[in-house]
ROFI-792349 format. One record per residue (C-alpha): x, y, z. Coordinates in nm, 3 decimals. Example, Ala and Ser with C-alpha at 12.3 -4.5 7.8 and 13.67 -1.06 7.14 Angstrom:
BEGIN
<<1.230, -0.450, 0.780>>;
<<1.367, -0.106, 0.714>>;
This chain:
BEGIN
<<0.000, 0.000, 0.000>>;
<<0.138, 0.339, -0.101>>;
<<0.181, 0.631, 0.137>>;
<<-0.103, 0.824, -0.026>>;
<<-0.342, 0.530, 0.005>>;
<<-0.252, 0.488, 0.374>>;
<<-0.300, 0.860, 0.442>>;
<<-0.641, 0.880, 0.272>>;
<<-0.841, 0.722, 0.561>>;
<<-0.667, 0.951, 0.811>>;
<<-0.757, 1.256, 0.602>>;
<<-1.119, 1.145, 0.578>>;
<<-1.136, 1.089, 0.955>>;
<<-0.982, 1.430, 1.014>>;
<<-1.241, 1.590, 0.786>>;
<<-1.528, 1.418, 0.966>>;
<<-1.396, 1.528, 1.307>>;
<<-1.346, 1.883, 1.184>>;
<<-1.703, 1.894, 1.048>>;
<<-1.843, 1.759, 1.375>>;
<<-1.645, 2.014, 1.574>>;
<<-1.768, 2.295, 1.351>>;
<<-2.132, 2.189, 1.393>>;
<<-2.089, 2.167, 1.769>>;
<<-1.936, 2.516, 1.774>>;
<<-2.225, 2.656, 1.570>>;
<<-2.484, 2.492, 1.794>>;
<<-2.342, 2.559, 2.139>>;
<<-2.208, 2.903, 2.049>>;
<<-2.533, 3.030, 1.899>>;
<<-2.588, 3.278, 2.185>>;
<<-2.277, 3.465, 2.069>>;
<<-2.274, 3.383, 1.697>>;
<<-2.633, 3.481, 1.619>>;
<<-2.599, 3.851, 1.721>>;
<<-2.262, 3.874, 1.546>>;
<<-2.398, 3.726, 1.220>>;
<<-2.702, 3.953, 1.236>>;
<<-2.473, 4.252, 1.276>>;
<<-2.257, 4.142, 0.983>>;
<<-2.558, 4.097, 0.754>>;
<<-2.706, 4.430, 0.861>>;
<<-2.366, 4.583, 0.791>>;
<<-2.381, 4.447, 0.436>>;
<<-2.728, 4.600, 0.400>>;
<<-2.638, 4.940, 0.549>>;
<<-2.289, 4.987, 0.405>>;
<<-2.425, 5.150, 0.083>>;
<<-2.595, 5.413, 0.298>>;
<<-2.269, 5.480, 0.483>>;
<<-2.090, 5.525, 0.152>>;
<<-2.369, 5.759, 0.040>>;
<<-2.316, 5.977, 0.348>>;
<<-1.943, 5.977, 0.285>>;
<<-2.002, 6.100, -0.071>>;
<<-2.203, 6.387, 0.077>>;
<<-1.892, 6.502, 0.263>>;
<<-1.980, 6.372, 0.610>>;
<<-1.712, 6.214, 0.826>>;
<<-1.686, 5.839, 0.865>>;
<<-1.781, 5.833, 1.232>>;
<<-2.068, 6.076, 1.185>>;
<<-2.197, 5.879, 0.884>>;
<<-2.197, 5.555, 1.082>>;
<<-2.368, 5.724, 1.377>>;
<<-2.632, 5.877, 1.151>>;
<<-2.706, 5.544, 0.977>>;
<<-2.722, 5.349, 1.305>>;
<<-2.950, 5.607, 1.470>>;
<<-3.175, 5.614, 1.164>>;
<<-3.194, 5.234, 1.168>>;
<<-3.273, 5.236, 1.541>>;
<<-3.541, 5.503, 1.497>>;
<<-3.707, 5.316, 1.210>>;
<<-3.697, 4.987, 1.402>>;
<<-3.843, 5.140, 1.719>>;
<<-4.109, 5.324, 1.524>>;
<<-4.215, 5.007, 1.346>>;
<<-4.212, 4.816, 1.675>>;
<<-4.436, 5.077, 1.841>>;
<<-4.680, 5.086, 1.551>>;
<<-4.697, 4.708, 1.524>>;
<<-4.725, 4.675, 1.900>>;
<<-5.021, 4.913, 1.908>>;
<<-5.180, 4.724, 1.621>>;
<<-5.129, 4.392, 1.799>>;
<<-5.275, 4.535, 2.121>>;
<<-5.578, 4.666, 1.937>>;
<<-5.621, 4.327, 1.772>>;
<<-5.604, 4.146, 2.105>>;
<<-5.863, 4.380, 2.259>>;
<<-6.101, 4.343, 1.966>>;
<<-6.094, 3.963, 1.952>>;
<<-6.383, 3.920, 2.206>>;
<<-6.605, 4.126, 1.976>>;
<<-6.574, 3.859, 1.709>>;
<<-6.668, 3.568, 1.939>>;
<<-7.020, 3.534, 1.803>>;
<<-6.896, 3.544, 1.443>>;
<<-6.634, 3.280, 1.514>>;
<<-6.898, 3.062, 1.684>>;
<<-7.132, 3.094, 1.385>>;
<<-6.854, 3.007, 1.140>>;
<<-6.755, 2.705, 1.345>>;
<<-7.112, 2.585, 1.349>>;
<<-7.128, 2.627, 0.971>>;
<<-6.806, 2.432, 0.924>>;
<<-6.931, 2.164, 1.159>>;
<<-7.253, 2.135, 0.964>>;
<<-7.057, 2.091, 0.641>>;
<<-6.813, 1.833, 0.779>>;
<<-6.871, 1.659, 1.110>>;
<<-7.251, 1.663, 1.110>>;
<<-7.268, 1.519, 0.759>>;
<<-7.018, 1.251, 0.850>>;
<<-7.215, 1.161, 1.163>>;
<<-7.538, 1.145, 0.967>>;
<<-7.373, 0.899, 0.728>>;
<<-7.269, 0.679, 1.019>>;
<<-7.634, 0.619, 1.115>>;
<<-7.699, 0.395, 1.407>>;
<<-7.332, 0.298, 1.439>>;
<<-7.234, 0.662, 1.496>>;
<<-7.491, 0.701, 1.771>>;
<<-7.368, 0.386, 1.943>>;
<<-7.003, 0.489, 1.928>>;
<<-7.072, 0.849, 2.039>>;
<<-7.045, 0.860, 2.421>>;
<<-7.360, 0.969, 2.605>>;
<<-7.339, 1.274, 2.826>>;
<<-7.377, 1.208, 3.196>>;
<<-7.703, 1.354, 3.338>>;
<<-7.676, 1.645, 3.570>>;
<<-7.890, 1.644, 3.886>>;
<<-8.076, 1.975, 3.909>>;
<<-8.034, 1.988, 4.285>>;
<<-7.659, 1.956, 4.257>>;
<<-7.642, 2.232, 4.000>>;
<<-7.850, 2.462, 4.218>>;
<<-7.638, 2.379, 4.519>>;
<<-7.322, 2.459, 4.333>>;
<<-7.470, 2.784, 4.205>>;
<<-7.587, 2.897, 4.547>>;
<<-7.266, 2.825, 4.739>>;
<<-7.146, 3.167, 4.854>>;
<<-6.784, 3.257, 4.792>>;
<<-6.555, 3.411, 5.049>>;
<<-6.621, 3.776, 5.101>>;
<<-6.345, 4.014, 4.990>>;
<<-6.284, 4.312, 5.211>>;
<<-6.248, 4.649, 5.040>>;
<<-5.903, 4.689, 5.186>>;
<<-5.765, 4.385, 5.004>>;
<<-5.882, 4.490, 4.656>>;
<<-5.620, 4.760, 4.587>>;
<<-5.344, 4.533, 4.717>>;
<<-5.458, 4.254, 4.485>>;
<<-5.471, 4.491, 4.187>>;
<<-5.123, 4.623, 4.270>>;
<<-4.987, 4.270, 4.298>>;
<<-5.146, 4.174, 3.965>>;
<<-4.999, 4.482, 3.793>>;
<<-4.652, 4.403, 3.926>>;
<<-4.687, 4.045, 3.807>>;
<<-4.787, 4.156, 3.457>>;
<<-4.499, 4.404, 3.443>>;
<<-4.253, 4.141, 3.564>>;
<<-4.380, 3.895, 3.302>>;
<<-4.348, 4.155, 3.025>>;
<<-3.993, 4.239, 3.128>>;
<<-3.901, 3.871, 3.140>>;
<<-4.042, 3.812, 2.792>>;
<<-3.889, 4.126, 2.639>>;
<<-3.548, 4.097, 2.804>>;
<<-3.398, 3.843, 2.563>>;
<<-3.499, 4.033, 2.244>>;
<<-3.384, 4.361, 2.396>>;
<<-3.053, 4.208, 2.500>>;
<<-2.998, 4.056, 2.155>>;
<<-3.098, 4.382, 1.986>>;
<<-2.856, 4.581, 2.199>>;
<<-2.567, 4.348, 2.119>>;
<<-2.653, 4.359, 1.748>>;
<<-2.663, 4.739, 1.756>>;
<<-2.325, 4.771, 1.925>>;
<<-2.157, 4.516, 1.700>>;
<<-2.318, 4.679, 1.393>>;
<<-2.169, 5.014, 1.482>>;
<<-1.819, 4.868, 1.510>>;
<<-1.862, 4.664, 1.192>>;
<<-1.951, 4.979, 0.997>>;
<<-1.667, 5.175, 1.160>>;
<<-1.400, 4.911, 1.089>>;
<<-1.535, 4.762, 0.767>>;
<<-1.215, 4.812, 0.567>>;
<<-0.999, 4.687, 0.853>>;
<<-1.214, 4.376, 0.894>>;
<<-1.184, 4.297, 0.527>>;
<<-0.805, 4.330, 0.538>>;
<<-0.784, 4.108, 0.846>>;
<<-1.003, 3.846, 0.683>>;
<<-0.786, 3.851, 0.368>>;
<<-0.474, 3.805, 0.581>>;
<<-0.637, 3.523, 0.777>>;
<<-0.797, 3.340, 0.483>>;
<<-0.534, 3.372, 0.214>>;
<<-0.252, 3.613, 0.271>>;
<<-0.032, 3.416, 0.030>>;
<<-0.281, 3.452, -0.257>>;
<<-0.427, 3.800, -0.235>>;
<<-0.580, 3.781, -0.581>>;
<<-0.792, 3.469, -0.515>>;
<<-0.898, 3.585, -0.168>>;
<<-0.991, 3.932, -0.295>>;
<<-1.197, 3.779, -0.576>>;
<<-1.378, 3.553, -0.329>>;
<<-1.455, 3.839, -0.090>>;
<<-1.568, 4.070, -0.370>>;
<<-1.789, 3.796, -0.514>>;
<<-1.946, 3.724, -0.176>>;
<<-1.994, 4.093, -0.097>>;
<<-2.151, 4.161, -0.437>>;
<<-2.390, 3.867, -0.416>>;
<<-2.488, 3.938, -0.056>>;
<<-2.540, 4.307, -0.118>>;
<<-2.748, 4.238, -0.429>>;
<<-2.948, 3.974, -0.244>>;
<<-3.017, 4.191, 0.062>>;
<<-3.106, 4.508, -0.125>>;
<<-3.325, 4.339, -0.386>>;
<<-3.497, 4.110, -0.136>>;
<<-3.555, 4.391, 0.113>>;
<<-3.701, 4.612, -0.161>>;
<<-3.928, 4.341, -0.299>>;
<<-4.050, 4.229, 0.044>>;
<<-4.122, 4.587, 0.146>>;
<<-4.323, 4.633, -0.171>>;
<<-4.514, 4.310, -0.101>>;
<<-4.595, 4.433, 0.251>>;
<<-4.719, 4.766, 0.121>>;
<<-4.931, 4.600, -0.148>>;
<<-5.082, 4.350, 0.098>>;
<<-5.152, 4.620, 0.359>>;
<<-5.311, 4.854, 0.105>>;
<<-5.518, 4.574, -0.044>>;
<<-5.646, 4.460, 0.297>>;
<<-5.732, 4.818, 0.387>>;
<<-5.928, 4.859, 0.065>>;
<<-6.132, 4.543, 0.122>>;
<<-6.208, 4.658, 0.478>>;
<<-6.004, 4.419, 0.695>>;
<<-5.909, 4.571, 1.034>>;
<<-5.541, 4.602, 1.134>>;
<<-5.430, 4.596, 0.771>>;
<<-5.098, 4.760, 0.865>>;
<<-5.013, 4.472, 1.099>>;
<<-5.082, 4.203, 0.840>>;
<<-4.889, 4.391, 0.572>>;
<<-4.588, 4.424, 0.801>>;
<<-4.603, 4.055, 0.892>>;
<<-4.616, 3.967, 0.522>>;
<<-4.306, 4.178, 0.455>>;
<<-4.114, 4.029, 0.750>>;
<<-4.208, 3.663, 0.710>>;
<<-4.146, 3.671, 0.336>>;
<<-3.777, 3.651, 0.425>>;
<<-3.856, 3.290, 0.524>>;
<<-3.816, 3.098, 0.195>>;
<<-4.128, 2.971, 0.018>>;
<<-4.359, 2.928, 0.319>>;
<<-4.337, 3.257, 0.511>>;
<<-4.586, 3.459, 0.309>>;
<<-4.835, 3.171, 0.300>>;
<<-4.825, 3.140, 0.678>>;
<<-4.924, 3.506, 0.700>>;
<<-5.192, 3.444, 0.439>>;
<<-5.339, 3.161, 0.646>>;
<<-5.343, 3.373, 0.965>>;
<<-5.496, 3.668, 0.782>>;
<<-5.768, 3.452, 0.628>>;
<<-5.842, 3.307, 0.970>>;
<<-5.878, 3.658, 1.110>>;
<<-6.096, 3.756, 0.812>>;
<<-6.322, 3.461, 0.889>>;
<<-6.361, 3.593, 1.243>>;
<<-6.436, 3.949, 1.131>>;
<<-6.668, 3.911, 0.834>>;
<<-7.028, 3.797, 0.874>>;
<<-6.994, 3.580, 0.561>>;
<<-6.712, 3.420, 0.363>>;
<<-6.660, 3.699, 0.109>>;
<<-6.385, 3.868, 0.312>>;
<<-6.196, 3.537, 0.341>>;
<<-6.217, 3.478, -0.033>>;
<<-6.100, 3.831, -0.117>>;
<<-5.810, 3.800, 0.127>>;
<<-5.696, 3.472, -0.029>>;
<<-5.723, 3.614, -0.381>>;
<<-5.522, 3.921, -0.276>>;
<<-5.235, 3.717, -0.131>>;
<<-5.229, 3.475, -0.424>>;
<<-5.234, 3.753, -0.684>>;
<<-4.963, 3.962, -0.520>>;
<<-4.732, 3.666, -0.456>>;
<<-4.772, 3.519, -0.805>>;
<<-4.710, 3.854, -0.975>>;
<<-4.405, 3.925, -0.760>>;
<<-4.247, 3.580, -0.781>>;
<<-4.317, 3.516, -1.149>>;
<<-4.285, 3.864, -1.301>>;
<<-4.124, 4.127, -1.081>>;
<<-3.844, 3.924, -0.923>>;
<<-3.713, 3.772, -1.250>>;
<<-3.723, 4.114, -1.420>>;
<<-3.574, 4.302, -1.126>>;
<<-3.281, 4.084, -1.025>>;
<<-3.337, 3.735, -1.159>>;
<<-3.181, 3.441, -0.981>>;
<<-2.895, 3.629, -0.819>>;
<<-2.844, 3.404, -0.519>>;
<<-2.684, 3.120, -0.713>>;
<<-2.866, 2.860, -0.501>>;
<<-3.086, 2.577, -0.620>>;
<<-3.444, 2.567, -0.485>>;
<<-3.373, 2.241, -0.303>>;
<<-3.068, 2.398, -0.139>>;
<<-3.281, 2.688, -0.015>>;
<<-3.529, 2.449, 0.150>>;
<<-3.264, 2.223, 0.300>>;
<<-3.062, 2.519, 0.428>>;
<<-3.375, 2.664, 0.590>>;
<<-3.429, 2.336, 0.777>>;
<<-3.063, 2.309, 0.877>>;
<<-3.012, 2.665, 1.003>>;
<<-3.347, 2.673, 1.183>>;
<<-3.237, 2.355, 1.365>>;
<<-2.909, 2.519, 1.462>>;
<<-3.020, 2.874, 1.546>>;
<<-3.397, 2.869, 1.565>>;
<<-3.615, 3.137, 1.401>>;
<<-3.319, 3.370, 1.343>>;
<<-3.141, 3.092, 1.159>>;
<<-3.450, 3.038, 0.945>>;
<<-3.445, 3.403, 0.834>>;
<<-3.067, 3.402, 0.774>>;
<<-3.056, 3.060, 0.608>>;
<<-3.032, 3.187, 0.250>>;
<<-2.750, 3.441, 0.301>>;
<<-2.555, 3.196, 0.519>>;
<<-2.579, 2.922, 0.256>>;
<<-2.491, 3.174, -0.013>>;
<<-2.165, 3.250, 0.170>>;
<<-2.079, 2.880, 0.172>>;
<<-2.151, 2.845, -0.201>>;
<<-1.936, 3.148, -0.283>>;
<<-1.656, 3.004, -0.072>>;
<<-1.687, 2.679, -0.267>>;
<<-1.641, 2.867, -0.595>>;
<<-1.295, 2.986, -0.489>>;
<<-1.172, 2.724, -0.239>>;
<<-1.103, 2.383, -0.392>>;
<<-1.167, 2.198, -0.065>>;
<<-1.521, 2.344, -0.050>>;
<<-1.608, 2.272, -0.413>>;
<<-1.848, 2.002, -0.292>>;
<<-2.074, 2.274, -0.148>>;
<<-2.098, 2.451, -0.484>>;
<<-2.193, 2.126, -0.658>>;
<<-2.457, 2.031, -0.399>>;
<<-2.605, 2.373, -0.323>>;
<<-2.540, 2.588, -0.631>>;
<<-2.781, 2.638, -0.916>>;
<<-2.518, 2.578, -1.186>>;
<<-2.568, 2.253, -1.381>>;
<<-2.372, 1.967, -1.229>>;
<<-2.293, 1.833, -1.577>>;
<<-2.201, 2.019, -1.892>>;
<<-2.439, 1.985, -2.184>>;
<<-2.216, 1.732, -2.369>>;
<<-2.176, 1.530, -2.049>>;
<<-2.550, 1.546, -1.992>>;
<<-2.624, 1.422, -2.346>>;
<<-2.373, 1.137, -2.313>>;
<<-2.512, 1.030, -1.975>>;
<<-2.871, 1.039, -2.100>>;
<<-2.773, 0.848, -2.413>>;
<<-2.611, 0.573, -2.204>>;
<<-2.935, 0.554, -2.005>>;
<<-3.146, 0.543, -2.320>>;
<<-3.340, 0.856, -2.223>>;
<<-3.399, 0.996, -2.570>>;
<<-3.696, 1.210, -2.467>>;
<<-3.496, 1.411, -2.215>>;
<<-3.223, 1.469, -2.472>>;
<<-3.485, 1.591, -2.718>>;
<<-3.633, 1.827, -2.459>>;
<<-3.289, 1.977, -2.391>>;
<<-3.217, 2.000, -2.763>>;
<<-3.543, 2.181, -2.840>>;
<<-3.473, 2.435, -2.565>>;
<<-3.125, 2.490, -2.709>>;
<<-3.251, 2.517, -3.068>>;
<<-3.480, 2.803, -2.967>>;
<<-3.167, 3.015, -2.926>>;
<<-2.909, 2.858, -3.159>>;
<<-2.888, 2.666, -3.485>>;
<<-2.874, 2.292, -3.538>>;
<<-2.517, 2.329, -3.659>>;
<<-2.414, 2.496, -3.333>>;
<<-2.592, 2.221, -3.139>>;
<<-2.392, 1.955, -3.321>>;
<<-2.063, 2.145, -3.282>>;
<<-2.093, 2.229, -2.911>>;
<<-2.296, 1.936, -2.774>>;
<<-2.337, 1.633, -3.001>>;
<<-1.981, 1.593, -3.126>>;
<<-1.815, 1.651, -2.785>>;
<<-2.062, 1.404, -2.630>>;
<<-1.969, 1.146, -2.894>>;
<<-1.606, 1.210, -2.812>>;
<<-1.672, 1.090, -2.456>>;
<<-1.815, 0.772, -2.602>>;
<<-1.521, 0.735, -2.838>>;
<<-1.272, 0.762, -2.552>>;
<<-1.467, 0.513, -2.337>>;
<<-1.489, 0.275, -2.631>>;
<<-1.114, 0.293, -2.690>>;
<<-1.053, 0.221, -2.320>>;
<<-1.293, -0.072, -2.332>>;
<<-1.513, 0.046, -2.044>>;
<<-1.846, 0.037, -2.232>>;
<<-2.041, -0.287, -2.218>>;
<<-2.207, -0.426, -2.528>>;
<<-2.557, -0.349, -2.398>>;
<<-2.460, 0.012, -2.315>>;
<<-2.312, 0.053, -2.661>>;
<<-2.632, -0.076, -2.822>>;
<<-2.848, 0.161, -2.614>>;
<<-2.613, 0.451, -2.692>>;
<<-2.632, 0.393, -3.068>>;
<<-3.007, 0.345, -3.064>>;
<<-3.061, 0.665, -2.864>>;
<<-2.834, 0.873, -3.089>>;
<<-3.013, 0.744, -3.399>>;
<<-3.352, 0.827, -3.247>>;
<<-3.247, 1.176, -3.137>>;
<<-3.079, 1.281, -3.460>>;
<<-3.359, 1.130, -3.668>>;
<<-3.628, 1.309, -3.468>>;
<<-3.446, 1.643, -3.477>>;
<<-3.406, 1.597, -3.851>>;
<<-3.784, 1.592, -3.891>>;
<<-3.825, 1.221, -3.964>>;
<<-4.046, 1.150, -3.664>>;
<<-3.986, 0.866, -3.423>>;
<<-4.285, 0.644, -3.502>>;
<<-4.272, 0.664, -3.879>>;
<<-3.899, 0.603, -3.890>>;
<<-3.933, 0.305, -3.656>>;
<<-4.192, 0.138, -3.877>>;
<<-3.991, 0.184, -4.195>>;
<<-3.658, 0.073, -4.053>>;
<<-3.565, -0.275, -4.178>>;
<<-3.488, -0.558, -3.938>>;
<<-3.137, -0.559, -3.795>>;
<<-3.052, -0.197, -3.864>>;
<<-3.001, -0.116, -3.498>>;
<<-2.767, -0.406, -3.461>>;
<<-2.521, -0.233, -3.694>>;
<<-2.226, -0.040, -3.558>>;
<<-2.223, 0.255, -3.801>>;
<<-2.464, 0.519, -3.675>>;
<<-2.401, 0.747, -3.973>>;
<<-2.508, 0.477, -4.217>>;
<<-2.820, 0.402, -4.011>>;
<<-2.922, 0.767, -4.027>>;
<<-2.843, 0.781, -4.398>>;
<<-3.056, 0.469, -4.463>>;
<<-3.350, 0.639, -4.291>>;
<<-3.340, 0.924, -4.539>>;
<<-3.287, 0.689, -4.832>>;
<<-3.600, 0.496, -4.737>>;
<<-3.798, 0.818, -4.773>>;
<<-3.627, 0.981, -5.074>>;
<<-3.463, 0.699, -5.269>>;
<<-3.113, 0.571, -5.314>>;
<<-2.973, 0.906, -5.426>>;
<<-3.167, 1.094, -5.155>>;
<<-3.357, 1.297, -5.412>>;
<<-3.407, 1.341, -5.786>>;
<<-3.109, 1.354, -6.022>>;
<<-3.277, 1.603, -6.256>>;
<<-3.222, 1.925, -6.063>>;
<<-3.119, 2.282, -6.147>>;
<<-2.753, 2.330, -6.225>>;
<<-2.534, 2.422, -5.930>>;
<<-2.792, 2.325, -5.666>>;
<<-2.643, 2.015, -5.498>>;
<<-2.392, 1.993, -5.213>>;
<<-2.221, 1.656, -5.186>>;
<<-2.104, 1.550, -4.839>>;
<<-1.846, 1.271, -4.852>>;
<<-1.670, 1.096, -4.564>>;
<<-1.323, 0.948, -4.559>>;
<<-1.454, 0.605, -4.461>>;
<<-1.447, 0.563, -4.082>>;
<<-1.755, 0.531, -3.863>>;
<<-1.696, 0.874, -3.712>>;
<<-1.650, 1.023, -4.058>>;
<<-1.986, 0.878, -4.166>>;
<<-2.165, 1.016, -3.859>>;
<<-2.014, 1.363, -3.892>>;
<<-2.093, 1.364, -4.263>>;
<<-2.455, 1.275, -4.193>>;
<<-2.476, 1.554, -3.935>>;
<<-2.335, 1.800, -4.188>>;
<<-2.589, 1.680, -4.445>>;
<<-2.875, 1.742, -4.204>>;
<<-2.738, 2.086, -4.112>>;
<<-2.737, 2.179, -4.481>>;
<<-3.086, 2.038, -4.535>>;
<<-3.204, 2.258, -4.251>>;
<<-3.074, 2.557, -4.450>>;
<<-3.282, 2.449, -4.754>>;
<<-2.975, 2.320, -4.938>>;
<<-3.009, 2.005, -5.151>>;
<<-2.742, 1.808, -4.964>>;
<<-2.659, 1.442, -5.041>>;
<<-2.451, 1.207, -4.825>>;
<<-2.236, 0.984, -5.050>>;
<<-1.934, 0.766, -4.998>>;
<<-1.635, 0.743, -5.236>>;
<<-1.765, 0.404, -5.347>>;
<<-2.087, 0.568, -5.465>>;
<<-1.889, 0.763, -5.724>>;
<<-1.793, 0.445, -5.900>>;
<<-2.157, 0.333, -5.918>>;
<<-2.221, 0.628, -6.150>>;
<<-1.960, 0.479, -6.386>>;
<<-2.114, 0.131, -6.366>>;
<<-2.477, 0.252, -6.398>>;
<<-2.551, 0.525, -6.653>>;
<<-2.792, 0.794, -6.528>>;
<<-2.917, 0.993, -6.828>>;
<<-3.143, 1.209, -6.607>>;
<<-2.843, 1.340, -6.412>>;
<<-2.813, 1.714, -6.469>>;
<<-2.463, 1.817, -6.584>>;
<<-2.302, 2.062, -6.347>>;
<<-2.558, 1.993, -6.076>>;
<<-2.296, 1.977, -5.798>>;
<<-2.181, 2.317, -5.672>>;
<<-2.009, 2.215, -5.347>>;
<<-1.823, 1.905, -5.232>>;
<<-1.749, 1.856, -4.862>>;
<<-1.477, 1.612, -4.760>>;
<<-1.516, 1.515, -4.394>>;
<<-1.221, 1.374, -4.203>>;
<<-1.211, 1.319, -3.827>>;
<<-0.885, 1.123, -3.806>>;
<<-0.560, 1.319, -3.786>>;
<<-0.336, 1.042, -3.920>>;
<<-0.258, 1.047, -4.290>>;
<<-0.516, 1.322, -4.335>>;
<<-0.320, 1.518, -4.591>>;
<<-0.256, 1.223, -4.821>>;
<<-0.609, 1.076, -4.817>>;
<<-0.791, 1.404, -4.860>>;
<<-0.559, 1.527, -5.129>>;
<<-0.594, 1.205, -5.329>>;
<<-0.974, 1.216, -5.318>>;
<<-0.974, 1.587, -5.399>>;
<<-0.772, 1.520, -5.714>>;
<<-1.023, 1.260, -5.832>>;
<<-1.320, 1.483, -5.757>>;
<<-1.163, 1.780, -5.933>>;
<<-1.127, 1.568, -6.249>>;
<<-1.490, 1.455, -6.230>>;
<<-1.647, 1.789, -6.135>>;
<<-1.407, 2.072, -6.220>>;
<<-1.666, 2.349, -6.154>>;
<<-1.747, 2.242, -5.799>>;
<<-1.580, 2.397, -5.495>>;
<<-1.412, 2.151, -5.259>>;
<<-1.439, 2.225, -4.887>>;
<<-1.256, 2.009, -4.633>>;
<<-1.413, 1.970, -4.287>>;
<<-1.138, 1.866, -4.046>>;
<<-1.246, 1.749, -3.703>>;
<<-0.963, 1.540, -3.559>>;
<<-1.090, 1.383, -3.238>>;
<<-1.435, 1.532, -3.307>>;
<<-1.349, 1.824, -3.079>>;
<<-1.074, 2.055, -3.198>>;
<<-1.039, 2.215, -3.541>>;
<<-0.760, 2.072, -3.751>>;
<<-0.416, 2.225, -3.740>>;
<<-0.312, 2.061, -4.067>>;
<<-0.195, 2.248, -4.374>>;
<<-0.473, 2.123, -4.599>>;
<<-0.540, 2.480, -4.707>>;
<<-0.215, 2.457, -4.903>>;
<<-0.345, 2.171, -5.118>>;
<<-0.396, 2.295, -5.475>>;
<<-0.725, 2.104, -5.519>>;
<<-0.887, 2.224, -5.194>>;
<<-1.068, 2.557, -5.197>>;
<<-1.124, 2.602, -4.821>>;
<<-1.085, 2.428, -4.484>>;
<<-1.343, 2.445, -4.203>>;
<<-1.313, 2.331, -3.844>>;
<<-1.681, 2.336, -3.741>>;
<<-2.007, 2.220, -3.895>>;
<<-2.159, 2.566, -3.867>>;
<<-1.852, 2.717, -4.030>>;
<<-1.870, 2.468, -4.314>>;
<<-2.240, 2.543, -4.366>>;
<<-2.161, 2.908, -4.437>>;
<<-2.013, 2.811, -4.775>>;
<<-2.353, 2.673, -4.882>>;
<<-2.551, 2.989, -4.808>>;
<<-2.536, 3.113, -5.173>>;
<<-2.695, 2.783, -5.282>>;
<<-2.965, 2.826, -5.018>>;
<<-3.042, 3.180, -5.133>>;
<<-3.057, 3.060, -5.496>>;
<<-3.301, 2.783, -5.397>>;
<<-3.519, 3.031, -5.208>>;
<<-3.526, 3.264, -5.507>>;
<<-3.625, 2.984, -5.743>>;
<<-3.898, 2.869, -5.504>>;
<<-4.034, 3.224, -5.480>>;
<<-4.035, 3.260, -5.857>>;
């Protein structure tokens, strides 16, 4: 066993212990960490206002003091207003007792009573009978006199009750006041020493690589600032819209419900709907009928759908860089660690971890698990789906891509690199025979469907044993020949209207040639896929209907770098003798990925060299325009 293999288990154990120690520190140190993290996040939210005051010419200390005092005043003002609203709500609840009782009776009549009526005799047997009450006992209980209270003891009792209420209020409010005071003090120092804190963090995290650490900090600061400002603005707007809408429909304490909607919307996905449920419950208690409940539900649904589906994507899009599943899981995790405060801070905390994973190799796992970037590239995704035989998912991805780009670009950037993965695995011998069969069948289905053949029709017309063949390019070519004949179209055509696509003989050449043929057909070019052997069949079989000078372009496709110059040049010489008026374009794709670095452009019989399918298709655009003009005429 090598030294590296022996050290691997120790490194894994060290990582597990370090993770456990970090989780224990976060959990048991939450009394200290929560106020500090709140202060840091508030500092990220308020730092633009400090910079604004500095641009006005105010000093640094005075700017920080002004921003902190303004934040404190706004927070206290909102707390007083919401407290008065909550007090008014609590006092008015007894007024709605009769309405609540009537609604409960209605709901009972619609649910429980109907269910009990369906039970019949069995329901009456199961339902326990109420014990009879003796009238004499009830009267005796009602007439038992209570102990007389002397007038002197009443003020003392009231004073004791008032002190108890005050003590209870202080006990309940002490923890939030303590946390708020700590957050306020730490916030002031964070804003005062923001530049110093950043320098210290750079020195601590990566003093040896200032560039990488600075990029990580700037990325995190930009994402956090954008997240806080945009989310705060949107949530404030949602609160204003909800409050105004509830006021217009006549729901009491509309300001309180609007503020709760703005605050709880920071809780991912479920916060605003919790407020909606509470508000609808209150509306059911206030309104004499169900119209107020229905209007409240419609208001919340309309505002939330418009904001989440229209305003947020237009305003800032998906700036967090987190997947939806990561947002939900992080909310559960941080709420378990830090309670309600952790639930509110879950998204920015997870965002910091994802940003760290973008720049620290050891934390790259977090970016893969929590980030919204695709885990696989598009060629890797196509190759994986093809191995699994999932043609429909490949087609769905392809159709989304083709809405923005051309079929040629799709083949260049996705199909050919994906086939290169298969080519490398095949050369290494790691693909089983069944996987290879599924891969070929899926590629044939995908390319055939994207080429407009249709899956069902092509399946019925395909002869027996075609899928058992190893040459995918020939399978795709046979599909088109079944529909359009051996020569893939008529031989009597206008002069200069055909583009011949010829491979150099290998399986990969045939597939790439077929892809090029389909790219040209998509441009309305009369493209034909032929092999060098097909040229000799014209000598053996006379074709009097063949139009002289019909071929305007000849593409020679070669994907193998070895002996490329000699093979292509030899075939180009023969083609130049047969069709001297046609232009010869060489498509060089060695390895199906990189453009060729060969000197084929120096060959006297080659007119041009292309390294991509889309680049090669540009030479056929004059033929396409000529065909469009003839069709219009």
